[in-house]
C-alpha positions as CSV (number, residue, x, y, z in Angstrom):
1,M,0.0,0.0,0.0
2,N,1.2,3.5,-0.8
3,E,0.5,5.4,2.4
4,E,0.9,8.8,0.7
5,K,-1.6,8.0,-2.0
6,I,-4.1,6.6,0.6
7,N,-3.7,9.7,2.7
8,M,-4.3,12.1,-0.2
9,S,-7.3,10.1,-1.4
10,V,-8.9,10.1,2.1
11,R,-8.2,13.8,2.5
12,K,-9.8,14.5,-0.9
13,F,-12.9,12.5,0.1
14,L,-13.2,14.2,3.4
15,K,-12.8,17.7,1.8
16,E,-15.7,16.8,-0.5
17,V,-17.8,15.6,2.4
18,G,-17.1,18.8,4.4
19,V,-17.8,21.2,1.6
20,T,-21.0,19.6,0.4
21,S,-22.3,18.9,3.9
22,Q,-21.8,22.5,4.9
23,R,-23.6,23.7,1.8
24,E,-26.5,21.4,2.5
25,L,-26.7,22.4,6.2
26,E,-26.7,26.1,5.3
27,K,-29.4,25.6,2.7
28,T,-31.5,23.7,5.3
29,I,-31.0,26.3,8.0
30,R,-31.9,29.2,5.5
31,G,-35.1,27.2,4.7
32,L,-36.2,27.3,8.3
33,D,-36.9,31.0,8.1
34,G,-36.5,31.4,11.8
35,Q,-39.0,28.7,12.6
36,N,-36.5,26.7,14.7
37,Q,-34.9,28.7,17.5
38,Q,-33.6,25.8,19.5
39,G,-31.0,24.4,17.1
40,L,-30.6,21.4,14.9
41,K,-29.7,17.9,16.0
42,V,-27.5,16.4,13.4
43,K,-26.0,13.0,12.6
44,M,-23.4,11.9,10.1
45,V,-23.0,8.2,9.3
46,L,-19.9,6.9,7.6
47,T,-19.9,3.5,6.0
48,A,-17.7,1.7,3.5
49,E,-19.1,-0.8,1.1
50,G,-17.8,-4.3,1.7
51,T,-16.5,-3.5,5.2
52,D,-17.9,-3.4,8.8
53,L,-17.3,0.4,9.0
54,N,-20.2,2.2,10.6
55,H,-19.0,5.4,12.3
56,V,-21.6,7.7,13.7
57,V,-21.0,11.3,14.8
58,E,-23.9,13.1,16.4
59,G,-24.1,16.8,17.5
60,A,-26.1,19.9,17.5
61,I,-25.9,23.2,15.5
62,D,-26.6,26.3,17.5
63,L,-28.9,28.6,15.5
64,G,-27.9,31.6,17.6
65,A,-31.3,32.0,19.4
66,S,-31.0,34.3,22.4
């Protein structure tokens, strides 16, 4: 295995995930039009076809309500 190639490929994938996920979250938040003042509960699930990988990250996005 070429560790450098693997590292670059993983970084490229994660960059795409980060950019597109942020875009989708911002679009969703704008669509709320102030209806949700509590925040958003979010979950990201990472799987890899043909493996047992099932990594879950849960969190909350503060919508800045006073």
